[in-house]
N, C-alpha and C positions, 0 to 999 in steps of 0.2 A: 711682586715678582714671582714668576712661575719657576719653582724648583723641581727638577727631575733628578732623582737619586738612583744610582746603581750600586749595589752592594754584592761583590763577589763573596761567596761563602764556601769553605771546605772544612768539614768536620768542626763546626762551631756551636755544638749543642749547648755548651756552657755559657755562651755569650750572645748569640744572635737574638734571643728573646729580649735581652736587656737593651740591645741596640735598637730593635724595632719599637720597643715600648717607649724609649726616650724620643723617638721620632713621632710616635703617636701623640705624645704629650707636648709637642711644640706649640708655642704661642702663634707661630706662623707655620701652618702645616704645608708639607710639600704637595705638589699636584700629582706626582707619580713617584712611586718607589718600586724598583724592580730588584728582587733578590735572585742572584744567579747561583743556584746550588751546583757546585762544581765537584761531582763525583764523591759526595759525602757518603761515608759508611756508618755514620752514627745517627742520632735522632734529629739532625739539622732539618731535613725535609719536613718532618712532622711538626716541628716548632714553627717553621715558616708558614705551613699550611694553616695553623690556628689564626695567623694574622691575615692571610689572604682571604680567608672565609669571612672575617669580621670587617675588613676595611676594603672597599672597592678600589681605592687608590694604591693599594699594595698588591703586587703580582709577583710571580716567580716563574723561572724556567729552570730546567735541569739540563746540564751538559756533562759530558764525560771527557776528562783529560787525565794527565798523569797524576798519580798520587803524590809524587814528589813535589815539595814546595820549591819551585824554581823562581827566585826573585825576578819580578818584572814580567816575564813571559806568561806565567800561569794566570796571574791576577789581571793583566791587561787583556789577555785572550777572553777571560770571563767577562770583563767589563764590556767588551765589544759585542759579545753575544747578547748582553742585556741591552746595549745601545741600539742594536738592530731592530728591536721590537718596539721602540719608542717613536713617536712622531717628533716633529721639530718645533712644536709650540712651547718651547721652553726659553726662559731668559737666562737661567743658571743651570748648568749641568754639573753634577757632583759624583765623584768616585769616593765612596766611604767604605771603610773596613767593617767587618762583621763582629768586631770586638771593641766597640766604642760606646760609651755612654755620654750622650750629649746633654748639656744643661737645657732646660726648657725654653730658654730664649735664644738658642743657638742660631737657628735659621733666620729669626727676626733680626738678630745682630749682624749676621752676614749680609742680609739684605740691605741694612743701613750702610754698611761699608761700601757696597757696590753703588748705592744711590748717592753716596757722598762725593764720588768722583767717577766720571764716565770713563776715565782712563785706567781704572783699576780692573785688571783682567783676571786675577787669581786672588782668592781670599781664604782665610781660615783662622781658627783659634790656636790654642797651645795645648799639646798633649801632656798629660800627667800619668805617671805610673805609680803603683802602690809599692812602697818599701817600708817594711817594719811598721805596718799599720798607719803609715802616713802617705799622702799623695804628693809626689814630688815631680818637678819638671823632668821630662824624659830627655836627657841631654844627649841626643843623637845628632841634632843639628841646631843651628842658631834659632833664637826665638823670633827672628825676622823671616825665617823660612817656613812656608806653608807645607806641612808634612803630608806624605803620601796617604796616610789613613783618613785624612779629612780635607780632601781637595775640592774646592768649588771654583768653577770657571764661568766667566761671562761668555755667552754664546759666541760672539764675534772673536774673542781671544782664542777660544777653543778651536775655532775654524782656522784662524791665522796660523797657529802653531802646528796645524795638521793633525790635531788630536794627540793621543798618547802613544808613545813608542813602546813596542813589545820587547822591552829590554830592561835589564837591571839598570838603575839610574834614571828611569823614566820620570821620576818625581824631582829630579834636578834639571833634566833636559827641558821639561815643560816650562819651568821658571826662567831658564836662560833664554829660551826661544821667545817667551812672552816679552822679555825685556828687549830682545833684538827687534821685535815688531812694534816697540814703543809702548807696551803695556806696563802698568805698575803692579807690584805684588804687595799685598797688605795682610799682616797678621794683627789680630786683636789680642794683646797680651793679658787682658783681663777676662778673656773668654776661654775658660778652662774646660777641657774634655778629659774624660777618664779613658785611658788606653789600657785595656784589661790584659793584653798580651804584649810584653815589651818587644820592640822591633828585633828581628833576628832569631827569636825563640825557636822558630820552626825550620830554619835554614839547615841544610845538610852540608856535610864535608865536601860534597861534589860541587858546591857553589862558591868555594873559597876564593877562586880567581876571578869571579865575575865582576867585582868592583873595579879591578884594574882594567879588565877588558872594556868596561863602560867608559872609563876615563880616556882610553885610547879612542874609542868610537865617538867620543865627544870632542876629539881633536885637542885635548888638553896639552899635549906635548910632554916630554919627559920631566922637565923641571917642575912644572905645575903638578904633574902626577905625584912626584916625590913629596911636594909640600902638602897636597891634599891627603895623601896616604898617611903621612906623619901625623897630621891633625886628627884624622879619624882613629888612628892607632892609639894616639894619646888619650882620646875620649873613651876608647874601649879598654885602655890599659893593656894593650896587646901588641907586642912586637911581632908576633906571628902574623897578625892582620896586615901590618905594614909590608912584610916580606911577601905574603900572598898577593897583595895588591900590585906590587911591582912585578912579580912573576906574571900575573894576569895581563898587565900592560904589554910586556914583551911577547907574551904568547899571542895576543891579538895582533901585534905588529908583525910577528913572524908569519902568521897565517893570513895576513893582509885582509883582516875582517872588514866588512863594509861599514863605513862611517854612518853615523846617525844624523849628522848635520853637514851642510855643504861648507866649502872653504870660507866664504864670507861669514857665515854663522860661527864657524870655528874661530876665526880671527876675532870676532866680537866677543866670544866667550873668553878667550885668553886675555884680551884687553880688559874686560870687566873684572876678571879675577886678579890681575896684576894691580888694577886700580884699588880694589878692596884690600889687597895685601899692603900696598903703600899707605893707605889710610890707617891701618892698624899699627904699622911700624913707625910711621912718622906723625 
């Protein structure tokens, strides 16, 4: 299978080399890797350059956007800048972060997942973070959810869902829309990757309401927004997170922000979440 990988990178001098080195050492090497240097002010460009000079399947482009880490918008904008320079001769398109160390068999294992079932549209491993000298599961989402830093999409699935949304919550919307269009989402719980920067580390206070806004734009509705926000707040051990999420929901509703999914997709998303809730309760 032909893997094309796009890696947005902003000030990743401490990690981008480790990420690229782990891709160079894959038992199944990707056909193309594009690193999108997004306005870095550190040594990120120089480190990327050492790999582009050595490997003809690794390339890079430079773009200039905001220095502020805006969840969703910044990274997906960078992703599409990289996507635009690629041809369409890929089987799997990947959006990977610049702070990941992949095991040597990662792409080979992901390829086997896709080959095992033609209806699998999104696949990934499980991110681990380092705590007190131990690598532990990054409990930001379920082990059944393919996380944003390590997304791999079958070409037809990527096309069906209309690509990635330039919004916070993009890595939930893609999974929900994939299921709407009849695709399966698969994680390999034995396929561990090292996530060097825990999720949310670089988010600013200006982004605190964006999660609630995303839930509104996904047409969750008020009750599901409360449930989803409570769950996330519990995992983060933060009552403030819950409050900010609810404020963000009503802010988006008051401003009549544009929805990211249509009515039928929103209805499907709500039904899917209620179904999952009933399974856990009963």
